[in-house]
C-alpha positions in Angstrom: 6.2 -63.3 -2.4 4.3 -63.6 -5.7 1.2 -62.1 -4.0 3.3 -59.2 -2.8 4.6 -58.5 -6.3 1.0 -58.8 -7.7 -0.2 -56.3 -5.1 2.6 -53.9 -5.9 2.0 -54.4 -9.6 -1.7 -53.5 -9.4 -1.2 -50.7 -6.9 1.3 -49.0 -9.2 -1.1 -49.1 -12.1 -4.0 -47.8 -10.0 -1.8 -45.0 -8.6 -0.8 -43.9 -12.0 -4.4 -43.8 -13.2 -5.7 -41.9 -10.1 -2.8 -39.5 -9.9 -3.9 -38.3 -13.4 -7.4 -37.4 -12.1 -5.9 -36.0 -8.8 -3.2 -33.8 -10.4 -5.5 -32.1 -12.9 -8.3 -31.6 -10.3 -5.7 -29.8 -8.2 -4.4 -27.8 -11.2 -8.0 -26.5 -11.9 -8.6 -25.8 -8.2 -11.2 -28.5 -7.6 -11.4 -29.6 -4.0 -10.3 -33.2 -3.5 -11.7 -34.9 -0.4 -10.1 -38.3 -0.7 -7.4 -40.1 -2.7 -7.6 -43.8 -2.2 -5.6 -46.8 -3.6 -7.5 -50.0 -2.9 -10.9 -50.9 -1.5 -12.2 -52.3 1.7 -10.9 -51.5 5.2 -8.3 -48.7 5.3 -4.9 -49.9 6.5 -3.3 -46.5 6.1 -5.0 -43.0 6.6 -3.1 -39.8 6.3 -5.0 -36.5 6.7 -3.8 -33.6 4.6 -4.9 -30.0 4.7 -8.1 -30.8 2.8 -7.5 -34.3 1.3 -7.4 -37.6 3.1 -5.0 -40.1 1.6 -5.8 -43.8 2.1 -4.6 -47.3 1.2 -7.2 -50.0 1.3 -6.8 -53.7 2.1 -7.8 -54.9 -1.4 -5.5 -53.5 -4.2 -8.0 -54.0 -7.0 -9.1 -50.4 -7.6 -9.0 -46.9 -6.4 -10.8 -43.5 -6.6 -10.4 -39.8 -6.3 -13.4 -38.2 -4.5 -13.9 -34.7 -5.5 -16.3 -32.1 -4.0 -19.7 -32.4 -5.9 -23.0 -30.7 -5.2 -24.9 -33.9 -5.8 -23.1 -35.9 -3.1 -23.9 -36.1 0.7 -21.0 -33.9 1.7 -22.1 -30.3 2.5 -20.8 -27.6 0.2 -20.0 -24.4 1.9 -20.7 -21.2 0.0 -17.0 -20.4 -0.2 -16.3 -23.8 -1.9 -19.1 -23.7 -4.5 -16.7 -22.6 -7.2 -14.4 -25.5 -6.2 -16.9 -28.3 -6.9 -16.4 -30.6 -9.9 -19.8 -29.6 -11.3 -18.9 -25.9 -11.3 -16.0 -26.4 -13.7 -16.3 -25.6 -17.4 -17.0 -28.6 -19.6 -13.4 -28.6 -21.0 -11.9 -28.7 -17.5 -14.1 -31.6 -16.4 -13.2 -33.4 -19.6 -9.5 -33.0 -19.0 -9.8 -34.2 -15.4 -11.7 -37.3 -16.4 -9.5 -38.0 -19.4 -6.3 -37.6 -17.4 -6.6 -41.0 -15.7 -6.7 -43.1 -18.9 -4.2 -40.8 -20.5 -1.7 -41.5 -17.7 -2.1 -45.2 -18.2 -1.3 -44.7 -21.9 1.6 -42.4 -21.3 3.1 -44.4 -18.4 4.3 -47.2 -20.6 6.5 -44.7 -22.6 8.5 -44.2 -19.4 8.6 -47.9 -18.7 9.8 -48.8 -22.2 12.2 -45.9 -22.0 13.7 -47.4 -18.9 13.9 -50.8 -20.5 15.7 -49.5 -23.6 17.9 -47.1 -21.6 19.1 -50.1 -19.5 20.5 -51.8 -22.5 24.2 -51.2 -22.8 25.5 -53.5 -25.5 24.5 -52.9 -29.1 25.7 -54.3 -32.4 27.7 -51.7 -34.3 26.3 -50.5 -37.7 28.6 -52.9 -39.6 27.3 -55.0 -42.4 28.0 -58.6 -41.6 26.1 -60.4 -44.4 24.3 -59.3 -47.5 21.4 -61.6 -48.5 20.8 -62.3 -52.2 17.8 -60.9 -54.0 17.5 -57.9 -51.8 18.1 -54.1 -52.2 21.5 -54.1 -50.6 23.1 -56.5 -53.3 25.6 -54.6 -55.3 25.4 -51.6 -53.0 26.7 -52.8 -49.6 29.3 -55.5 -48.9 30.3 -57.3 -45.7 32.5 -55.1 -43.6 30.9 -51.8 -44.6 30.5 -49.5 -41.6 27.4 -47.4 -42.0 28.1 -43.9 -40.6 24.9 -41.9 -41.6 21.5 -42.6 -43.0 19.9 -39.6 -44.8 22.5 -37.3 -43.1 21.7 -38.5 -39.6 24.5 -40.1 -37.6 24.0 -43.7 -36.5 26.2 -45.6 -34.0 24.3 -48.9 -33.8 22.9 -51.5 -36.2 19.5 -51.1 -34.4 19.3 -47.5 -35.5 19.9 -48.5 -39.1 17.3 -51.2 -38.9 14.7 -48.9 -37.4 15.1 -46.3 -40.2 15.0 -49.1 -42.9 11.9 -50.7 -41.4 10.1 -47.3 -41.4 11.1 -46.5 -45.0 9.5 -49.0 -47.4 9.8 -47.8 -51.0 11.7 -44.6 -50.0 15.2 -44.0 -51.2 17.8 -43.8 -48.5 21.3 -42.3 -48.8 23.9 -44.0 -46.7 27.3 -42.8 -45.8 29.5 -45.9 -45.6 33.1 -46.4 -44.5 34.8 -49.0 -46.7 38.5 -49.7 -47.3 39.7 -46.6 -45.5 37.4 -44.3 -47.5 34.0 -42.8 -47.1 31.4 -43.6 -49.8 27.8 -42.5 -50.5 25.4 -45.3 -51.3 21.8 -44.9 -52.4 19.3 -47.7 -52.1 15.5 -48.2 -51.7 14.2 -50.6 -49.1 11.8 -53.1 -50.7 8.3 -53.2 -49.2 7.2 -56.2 -47.3 3.8 -56.8 -45.6 4.0 -58.5 -42.2 0.8 -60.0 -40.7 0.5 -59.7 -37.0 -2.1 -60.9 -34.5 -5.8 -59.9 -35.2 -5.0 -59.6 -38.9 -3.0 -56.4 -38.5 -0.9 -55.8 -41.6 2.2 -53.7 -41.3 4.2 -52.3 -44.3 7.9 -52.6 -43.5 11.1 -51.9 -45.4 13.8 -54.5 -46.0 17.3 -54.2 -47.6 18.6 -57.7 -46.7 21.6 -57.1 -44.5 22.6 -58.6 -41.1 24.9 -57.3 -38.4 27.1 -60.4 -37.9 29.5 -62.1 -40.3 29.3 -65.8 -41.0 31.8 -67.9 -39.1 34.5 -69.8 -41.0 32.3 -73.0 -41.4 33.2 -74.5 -44.7 31.4 -76.6 -47.3 33.0 -78.9 -49.9 31.0 -79.7 -52.9 33.6 -81.7 -54.9 35.3 -84.7 -53.3 38.2 -84.2 -55.8 39.0 -80.7 -54.7 42.3 -79.7 -53.1 40.6 -79.0 -49.7 39.0 -82.5 -49.6 42.3 -84.2 -50.6 44.0 -82.3 -47.8 41.5 -83.8 -45.3 39.1 -81.0 -44.8 35.4 -81.8 -44.7 32.0 -80.0 -44.8 31.1 -78.3 -41.5 34.8 -78.0 -40.4 35.5 -74.7 -38.6 38.8 -73.2 -39.8 40.6 -71.5 -36.9 44.0 -70.7 -38.4 45.8 -70.3 -41.7 49.6 -70.4 -41.5 49.4 -69.4 -37.8 47.1 -66.4 -38.5 43.8 -66.5 -36.6 40.6 -67.0 -38.5 37.2 -65.9 -37.0 35.0 -65.3 -40.0 34.7 -66.7 -43.4 35.8 -63.3 -44.7 39.1 -63.8 -42.8 39.6 -67.1 -44.5 39.0 -65.6 -47.9 41.4 -62.8 -47.2 44.2 -65.0 -46.0 44.0 -67.3 -49.0 43.2 -64.6 -51.6 46.8 -64.3 -53.0 47.7 -68.0 -52.7 48.4 -69.6 -56.1 49.7 -73.1 -55.4 51.6 -72.6 -52.2 51.0 -75.2 -49.5 49.9 -73.7 -46.2 48.9 -75.3 -42.8 45.2 -74.9 -42.0 44.0 -75.6 -38.4 40.4 -76.6 -38.0 37.8 -77.9 -35.5 35.5 -80.7 -36.6 32.1 -81.0 -34.8 31.6 -84.4 -33.3 28.0 -85.5 -32.8 27.5 -86.9 -29.3 26.1 -90.4 -29.3 22.3 -90.3 -28.8 22.1 -86.5 -28.9 19.0 -85.2 -30.5 20.6 -81.8 -31.1 21.8 -80.8 -34.6 25.4 -79.5 -35.0 24.4 -76.1 -33.8 23.7 -77.6 -30.4 27.1 -79.3 -30.0 30.1 -78.1 -28.1 32.4 -81.1 -28.7 35.0 -80.7 -31.4 38.0 -82.7 -32.7 41.0 -80.5 -33.7 43.0 -81.2 -36.8 45.7 -79.7 -39.1 45.6 -80.0 -42.9 48.2 -79.1 -45.5 46.2 -77.2 -48.1 47.7 -76.6 -51.6 45.4 -74.3 -53.6 45.4 -74.6 -57.4 47.2 -71.8 -59.3 44.3 -71.0 -61.5 40.9 -69.7 -60.5 39.3 -66.4 -59.5 37.5 -67.4 -56.3 38.4 -69.4 -53.2 36.0 -72.1 -54.4 37.7 -72.4 -57.8 41.2 -72.8 -56.3 40.5 -74.9 -53.2 36.9 -76.2 -53.4 36.1 -74.3 -50.1 32.9 -72.3 -49.9 30.7 -71.0 -47.1 28.8 -73.9 -45.5 25.5 -72.0 -45.4 23.8 -74.2 -48.0 25.0 -77.5 -46.7 22.6 -79.7 -44.6 23.8 -80.3 -41.1 20.7 -82.3 -40.1 17.9 -84.1 -41.9 15.1 -85.4 -39.6 14.3 -89.0 -40.3 10.9 -89.6 -42.0 10.6 -85.9 -42.8 9.5 -85.0 -46.4 13.1 -83.9 -47.1 14.5 -87.2 -45.9 11.9 -89.2 -47.9 12.9 -87.2 -51.0 16.5 -88.4 -50.5 18.2 -85.5 -48.8 21.0 -86.4 -46.3 23.4 -84.7 -44.0 26.3 -83.1 -46.0 24.2 -82.5 -49.1 24.2 -79.1 -50.7 21.1 -77.2 -51.8 21.2 -76.1 -55.5 17.8 -74.8 -56.6 14.1 -74.5 -55.9 11.5 -74.6 -58.7 14.4 -74.2 -61.1 15.6 -71.0 -59.3 19.2 -71.1 -58.1 19.4 -70.9 -54.3 22.2 -68.6 -53.1 21.5 -68.6 -49.4 19.7 -70.7 -46.7 17.5 -67.6 -46.0 16.3 -67.7 -49.6 15.5 -71.4 -49.3 13.4 -70.7 -46.1 11.6 -67.7 -47.6 10.5 -69.6 -50.8 9.6 -72.9 -49.0 7.9 -71.2 -46.0 5.9 -68.7 -48.1 3.8 -71.5 -49.6 4.0 -74.4 -47.1 1.1 -76.3 -48.7 2.7 -76.3 -52.2 4.9 -79.0 -53.6 8.3 -77.7 -54.8 10.9 -79.0 -57.2 14.2 -79.1 -55.3 17.7 -80.0 -56.5 20.7 -80.8 -54.4 24.2 -82.3 -54.6 24.9 -85.6 -52.9 28.6 -86.6 -52.8 29.3 -84.6 -56.0 26.2 -85.9 -57.9 23.1 -83.9 -58.7 19.8 -85.2 -57.3 16.3 -83.9 -57.3 12.9 -84.4 -55.8 9.5 -82.9 -55.6 8.0 -82.6 -52.1 5.9 -80.5 -49.8 7.1 -79.4 -46.4 5.5 -80.7 -43.3 3.1 -78.2 -41.8 2.0 -77.4 -38.3 -1.7 -76.4 -37.9 -2.2 -73.8 -35.2 -5.7 -73.4 -33.7 -6.5 -70.6 -31.3 -9.4 -70.4 -28.8 -11.7 -69.2 -31.5 -10.9 -72.2 -33.8 -9.1 -69.9 -36.2 -6.6 -72.0 -38.1 -3.2 -71.1 -39.4 -0.4 -73.2 -40.9 3.3 -72.9 -40.3 6.0 -74.7 -42.3 8.0 -77.4 -40.5 11.5 -77.7 -41.9 12.9 -81.2 -41.7 16.3 -80.2 -43.0 18.5 -77.7 -41.2 21.8 -76.0 -41.9 24.6 -74.9 -39.5 25.7 -71.3 -40.1 26.9 -69.7 -36.9 27.7 -66.0 -37.0 30.5 -64.1 -35.3 29.1 -61.0 -33.6 31.0 -57.7 -33.9 32.4 -56.1 -30.8 29.5 -54.3 -29.1 29.2 -50.6 -28.7 27.5 -48.5 -26.1 23.9 -47.3 -26.0 23.0 -44.6 -28.6 21.7 -41.2 -27.3 18.6 -41.6 -25.2 16.4 -39.0 -26.9 17.4 -40.1 -30.5 16.9 -43.8 -30.0 15.2 -45.0 -26.8 12.4 -42.4 -26.8 11.3 -43.0 -30.4 11.4 -46.7 -29.9 9.4 -46.4 -26.6 6.8 -44.3 -28.4 6.6 -46.9 -31.3 6.3 -49.8 -28.9 3.6 -48.0 -26.9 1.6 -47.2 -30.1 1.9 -50.9 -31.3 0.5 -52.2 -28.0 -2.3 -49.5 -28.0 -3.2 -50.5 -31.6 -3.1 -54.2 -30.8 -5.4 -54.0 -27.7 -7.8 -51.5 -29.4 -8.3 -53.8 -32.3 -8.8 -56.7 -29.9 -11.5 -54.8 -28.0 -13.1 -53.8 -31.3 -13.2 -57.4 -32.5 -14.8 -58.6 -29.3 -17.4 -55.8 -29.6 -18.2 -56.9 -33.2 -18.4 -60.5 -32.2 -15.3 -61.5 -34.3 -13.6 -62.7 -31.1 -15.4 -64.7 -28.5 -15.9 -63.6 -24.9 -13.7 -66.5 -23.8 -10.7 -64.3 -24.7 -11.4 -61.9 -21.9 -9.1 -62.4 -18.9 -9.6 -61.4 -15.3 -7.4 -60.9 -12.2 -6.2 -64.5 -12.2 -4.8 -64.1 -15.7 -3.2 -60.8 -14.7 -1.7 -62.6 -11.7 -0.3 -65.4 -13.9 1.3 -62.9 -16.3 2.9 -60.9 -13.4 4.3 -64.1 -11.8 5.7 -65.4 -15.1 7.3 -62.2 -16.2 8.7 -61.4 -12.7 10.5 -64.8 -12.8 12.1 -63.8 -16.1 13.6 -60.7 -14.7 13.0 -57.0 -14.1 12.9 -56.0 -17.8 10.1 -58.5 -18.5 8.2 -57.3 -15.4 8.3 -53.8 -16.7 7.1 -55.0 -20.1 4.1 -56.7 -18.5 3.4 -53.5 -16.4 3.4 -51.4 -19.6 1.1 -53.8 -21.5 -1.5 -54.1 -18.7 -1.3 -50.3 -18.0 -2.3 -49.7 -21.7 -5.0 -52.3 -21.3 -6.4 -50.6 -18.2 -6.3 -47.2 -19.9 -8.2 -48.3 -23.0 -10.8 -50.3 -21.0 -11.5 -47.2 -18.9 -12.2 -45.3 -22.1 -15.1 -47.6 -23.0 -18.4 -45.7 -23.2 -19.8 -47.5 -20.2 -21.3 -45.3 -17.4 -19.3 -45.6 -14.1 -16.1 -45.8 -16.2 -14.2 -42.7 -17.4 -15.5 -43.3 -20.9 -19.1 -43.1 -19.6 -18.4 -39.7 -18.1 -16.9 -38.6 -21.4 -20.1 -39.9 -23.1 -22.2 -37.7 -20.8 -19.9 -34.7 -21.5 -20.3 -35.3 -25.2 -24.1 -35.3 -24.9 -23.9 -32.1 -22.7 -21.9 -30.4 -25.4 -24.5 -31.3 -28.0 -27.5 -30.4 -25.9 -25.8 -27.3 -24.5 -27.0 -28.3 -21.0 -26.0 -30.9 -18.4 -27.7 -34.4 -18.6 -30.4 -34.6 -15.9 -29.1 -36.2 -12.7 -31.8 -38.9 -12.7 -30.8 -40.0 -16.2 -27.2 -40.2 -15.2 -28.0 -42.3 -12.1 -30.1 -44.8 -14.1 -27.5 -45.1 -16.8 -24.8 -45.5 -14.2 -26.8 -48.3 -12.6 -27.0 -50.2 -15.9 -23.3 -49.5 -16.5 -22.4 -50.9 -13.1 -24.5 -54.1 -13.8 -22.8 -54.4 -17.2 -19.4 -54.0 -15.6 -20.2 -56.6 -12.9 -21.3 -59.1 -15.6 -18.1 -58.4 -17.5 -16.0 -59.0 -14.4 -17.9 -62.2 -13.6 -17.3 -63.4 -17.2 -13.6 -62.7 -16.9 -13.3 -64.6 -13.6 -15.2 -67.5 -15.1 -12.8 -67.6 -18.0 -9.9 -67.5 -15.6 -11.3 -70.5 -13.7 -12.0 -72.4 -16.9 -8.4 -71.9 -18.0 -7.0 -73.0 -14.7 -9.6 -75.6 -13.7 -7.3 -78.6 -14.1 -4.7 -76.9 -11.8 -7.3 -75.9 -9.3 -8.9 -79.4 -9.3 -5.4 -81.0 -8.8 -4.6 -78.7 -5.9 -7.9 -79.2 -4.2 -7.5 -83.0 -4.6 -4.0 -82.8 -3.1 -5.3 -80.9 -0.1 -8.1 -83.2 0.6 -6.0 -86.3 0.1 
């Protein structure tokens, strides 16, 4: 079955490529003798009025044979104007360029289909505002964003897309808050994101998330009313006086006006399964309980009156023998500061620590109500690729537990206003990525061992097909772009080689001599065969252990 999917996969890409040549040849009146998908013996032949349509046994290529004066087929006088050679230079260029162009445009349709199939989107409601970002003081949890720069938005994804594309540019947001509509102006801060092959992208960030924190509490002071009532850090509050609690904002709202009145608080307490390696986030076993909470009469905030705060900064797990554990951190501790800078969210902690993973940091935390401190460097993971390029990634030994409560999803935004722009962006990103990769191979910055062949393509197809239809379409889009760009390489026998000849013809004001084209095409064919041989060798090297094991199993 995998071979059938692979054959269909490759045949679709070849068909898309060749239909570009075929369609424009027909549009310009060029006589097409044969349209073939696949090589080798023909398993299907259909004779049209002037074109023979074929499917070959081996689905690893295809061709469109047009009438040309330099081929063996006779050219009748009435067909001379219909030969490929008789066409003006711009028409021949369009016909040749149409194949790779179709491979580059086809993914737009595929991505469009993938995005159009998505039905559930997060609404444009602010769930969390991260500290030290542009949204602080401008947006608050619960804000519903209605418009961005006068353009209506119905999903959080649309807001995120505009913000990402607007680093350093002021945005005007129309926001619905407390039953009134407000205008908010903010400027996304510019961040540089490094992608593969050293690609640097400028993106905008405002520091908001789409889902609100769940009512997971943290207790810093063991003498607080909440602690005395029996509540503990990492408890999940579910009800206050019979009223349901889903988010921490709900908990704050229900206790906002309480000044000394005792209220019943229902909660769930996560229980670690004996021997489980999973942190709290991976648990599904809870003990239920009921506490009689009596907030203090004085105090402006929930933390002042009850001792309850969001559990975001509390440690749910500290890996034994990790740098954090050696420094003295334990489960239930609360982060306070890094390098003498007060930490206001777990995201801030990860950003600071992860930005310089090879640097020692001064960290302060609270352990059972007492301040403690330590100086340590995170563990790091060294990543080495096939070209021995090394990169380091921070390994956190301490983890929090801060689940979020997603908002009720909304339907897909209008196709043309969301899915099409996203499909175009995604296609461009892949084109840029593959083009830079090819350029680095040509410059010698990437080794030839990175080139993959048909076995690699087969592996990708099988892996993505097993994940589902959407992943299969993603793989189809990426390999289609790869095929289109490779065909544009200036190697004779490829489309890029023909375009190279056309460029020389435009400069010389006359066609390149047939003998010169034949000799160059022969060298181009040899280069292409060497490249294919190299790709197959790389495929075999990558899978040699698997192949050796399978052969050994067959031979006993």
